[in-house]
N, C-alpha and C positions, 0 to 999 in steps of 0.2 A: 874337368868332369865333376870333381867334388863340388865346385862352385855351382854347376848346373843342378846337381841333385839337391843341394841346399836351397836353391831358388825355388825349385818345384815343390819341395816339402813345405816351404813357407807359404806358397800359393795355396796348397791343399788345406793347410791349417786355417788360412784366412777365409777360404770359401766355406769351410765347415762352421767357422765362428759366425760368419755373416748369415748363413742359413739358419743356425740355431737361434740367433738374435731375432731374425725375422719371424720365425715360428712363434717364439714367446710373445713378441709384440702383437702379432696378429691375434693370438689367443686372448691376450689381455684386453685389447681394444674391442674385439668382438664381444667379450663378456660384458664390458662396460657399456657398449652400445646396446646390447640386449637388455641390460638392466634399466637403462634410461627409457628405451622405447616401449617397454612392457611394464607399466606401473602395476602395483598391487591392485587387485579388484576392489579392495576396501579404501583406496585412496580417494580423497575429496574430489580431485579433478575428474576421476573416472565416474564417480557417483553422480555429480551434478551436471557437468557439461551444459551450461545454460545457453550456449549458442547453437545447440543441436536439437531441433524440435522433435527428432525421431527417438531420442533416447529418453529413458524414464528415470525418475529419481529413485535411487536405490537406498532403501533404509538400512541403517547400520545394524539394526538388531531384529529385523523382521522379514526374512526372505519369503514368508508365505503371504504377506499382506498384498491385496490388490494395489498396484502402484499408481500414484497420480502421474499425469503427464508432466514432463519437465516444461518449464515456461520458456518460451522463446524470449530472446533478448528484446527488451522494450522497443529498441530502435527498428526492429523488423517490421515492414509494412504488411498489411495494415493491422487493425486489431487482430491478434494472431489467429484465434479460432474460438468458437463458443466453448465455454467451460461448463463442467457439470457441477450442479449443486450437491455437496456432500452433507451439509447441515442446512435445514431450511425450515424456519418457523412460519410456514405459510398460513397457519391458522391465526396469526397475530392480527390480521386485518379482517378475518372472517367474523370474529365475535363482535366487532364494532367498526364504525367508520371514523378513523382518527382524524383529528384536525391537523396534527403535526407528527411526523416520524423523524426521529433522530438516528442518523446513520453514523455510528461511531467507528472511526478507524483505530484499530488496536492490533498489536502483535498477537499471534496465536498463543504464545506461551505465557502471556501476561494476564493470568487469571486474577491477580490481586488488583490490577487497575480496573478490570471489568467489575469486580465486586465493589470497589470504591465508587464507581460511577452509578451502579445500581442503588447504592445507599445514599447518594447525594443528588445531583441534578438530573440523573437518569432514572430516578425512582418514579415510576408511572403513577403511583398512588398519591403523589404530591399534588397532582393537578386535577381538580374536581370539576371545574367549569368547562374544560375542553378535554378531549381524549388525546393523550400523548403516548406514543409508542417508541420504545428504545430498542434498537438492534445493533449488534456488534459485527463488524465486517472483518473476516480473517481469511488467510490462505492456509495451505498445508504446512505443518511444521517442517523445518529444514532437517532436523536430526531426531533420532529416536521416534520415528514416524508412528509406529504402531502403538507404543505406550502413550505418547503424547496425544494421539488421536483418540484413544480410549478415554483419556481424561477429559478431552473436549466433549466427547459424546455424553459422558456422565454429567458434565456441567450443563450441557444442552437439556438433558432430561430434567435437571433441577430447575432451570430458569427459563428455558424455551426462548432464548433471545439471540442466538448466534447464527449468522449467515456465513457459510463457507463454500468456496469452490476449489477445484483441484488445480490451482496454480501455487507455486511456491510462495511462502510468506516472507518476502524480502522488501527492503526499503525501495528498491527499484521497481517493485510491482505495485506501488501505491495507485498508479493509474488503473491497473486491473481491478484493485479493490473498489475504487470509485465507480468504475463501470459495472462491476458486480452489483453495487448498491442501486445504480440506475436500473439495471435489469430486474432486480428483485422488486423494486417499487412498481415498475411498469407491468410486471406479470402477477404479483401477489398482493399488491396494495394500491391498485389504481384509483381507488375512491378517496384517498387521502387528499387534503387540501394543500398542505405545504410540507416540504422536506428540508431538513438541515443536515448537511454533511459536516462533521466536526471531528477534530483530532482528540485523542484521549488525554492530553495534558492541558486541557482548557478548563477554565471556569465558565459556566454557562448560566445565564439568568433567563430561564425559560419564560417566566411570567412577563418580563419586560418584552421579550421577543414576541410573545403571543398577543399581548394586550396593547402594546404601544407601536409595534411595527406591522404585524399582520392583521390585527383587529378582526376577530371572528364575525363581528356584526356587518362587515362590508362584503360585497361579492368577492369571490376568490379570483385573484389575478390570473392572467394567462401570460405565457412568454416572459416570466419574471424570474430573475436571479439577482441576488444582491449580497453584499458583504463589504469587506475592505477592498476597494477596487485598485488594482495595479495597472499602470499604463506605461508605455515607452520603455519596457525592458526587452532584452533580446536573448537569443540562445548563446550559450558559451561555445566558442570554437576551439578552445585549447584542448588538444587531444589528451593531455595529462590530467585534465580535470574530470572528476567523477560524473559531472553533469554535462559532459561534452555531447554536442548534437551536430552531426555532420550536415553539410550543405544539402546533400541529396535527401536527407530526412526532412529538414525544414530550411528552405533556402532564404527566407526573408530575414532582414536584419532585426526586426522587432516582432514580438508576439502581439496579437490583438489584446485589448483590455480583458482582464480576468479578475475574478474575486479570489483573494488569497486563500489557500487551501486549509488554513487553520480552522476556518468556520465560515460557511456561506449557506444561504437559504434560497430555495427555489420553489416555484409552483410545481405541482405534481405533473402537469402536462410536459414539463421540460425533461423529465426522466427518460421517457421513451424517445423523445426527439434527440437527446444527446446520445443515448445508447445506439440508436439507429444510425446516426451520421458517423459515429465512431467506427463503424464497420468499414468505412472507406478512407480513414485517415491513418497515417503512420503514427504509431504510438510513441510518445516521448515520456520519459520517467517523471517529469515534473507534472503531476496530475492537475494542478490548478491551471497551469499554462495550456495543458492539453484541452481542458474543458473550455478555455477561452478560444482555442482554435475551432473547437466544435461550434461554439456560439457564432463565430465569424462565418463559418460555412452555413449555418442556419439563418444568418442575417438577423440575429437577435442579440443586441448589445446588452451587457450587464447594466443594472440600474444602480445609480449612486444611492447610498444609504445616508441617513442623517449623520452628521459628523460625530466621531468619537464613540460610537456605540459598538463597533466591531474593532477590537484591539488585537492585533497579531503580535503584540509584545507584552512584556510583564508590567503590571502596575501594582504597587504595594496595596494591600487590602485596606480599604476604607468603606465602611458599611454604606454610607449614603451615596458615595460615588459609584460603588458597585450596584446600587439599586437602580441606577439610571444608565446602565450599559448592558450589552448582550454577551460579549465574550472578552476574556482576558487570558493571555497566554501564560504557560509555565506554572500551572497549579496542579499538583497531583499528590497521590499518597496521603500521608497523615496531614500534610498541610491543607490539601483539598478538603479533607473531612473537617478540620478545625474551622476553616474559613466558611465552609458551607453551613455548618451547624450554627455559627454565630449569625451568618447572613439570614438563614431561613427563619430563625427564631426571633430576630430583632428587626427584620426588614420593614415592618409597619411603623417603626419609630421614626423614620425619616420623613421630613416634610416634603410634600409633592411640589 
């Protein structure tokens, strides 16, 4: 009997211990699970959610600001939806009929680069024999939205040259920036003759572009786009690569020929054609390849340019060499200013 009582007492203690352990374990795991599945409202993941078109970008410091729509992932078909212009210098082409518009791709926060370009090759007052207009293409700042947007609005009041729509300003949205530029040209500057889309870290020789390639004395071309033409490249299928493109988005092994995005030129009629056809095509983040797909759908191939005038790579500065080309990559900031100052003041010293 003593042995039986000892056995049942052991069983009772064991049951109590197991129950207590289970209760504590359940509480801990429930608490941890709740912590994981309910992130702070201020977390980056909750604020951005780039794959959900219904959510809005939540600014970290401005709960009262009207919020821009969050951008759909670029791989979502087709061009996600029409975006709203937040900053629009629509009077740029009302005062004059420009021969050339420069669409400069730049990050929204990079006011210094915009100032450098305004004071170098983007300075409209440099070009007296033809009218040249410069505008900067930006999206909505990712962080500190209200304060950064106010700075952009002040900059716009001062210079009147910023085009902005309500998509997030990210590297993956370069295609959206380019299409915004196409839309702006077709709606607010349809009388322009030619347009150049150019990155902000480029040296640009506008005079050579105008007088040796486009030639204002000739009739304006139609269905024309040129630059450094790329052919026989294809989409990246590696899922770990940031430029991964699934088969269902673009099934072909190669892209159609396209002009590299560092800088290309097109006739103004192409802006509306590209923008319109883009509404039916799945957006990929490589904006130059995407424009090539649009050209393929339009059955308008890019035009080969004379050799060595569009350079998507860096060349060390040489006055007379730079005098006979249009673009060179990787010039910005103080170096851009130094090179431009020497080039602009000494360019007539080179033999033709």
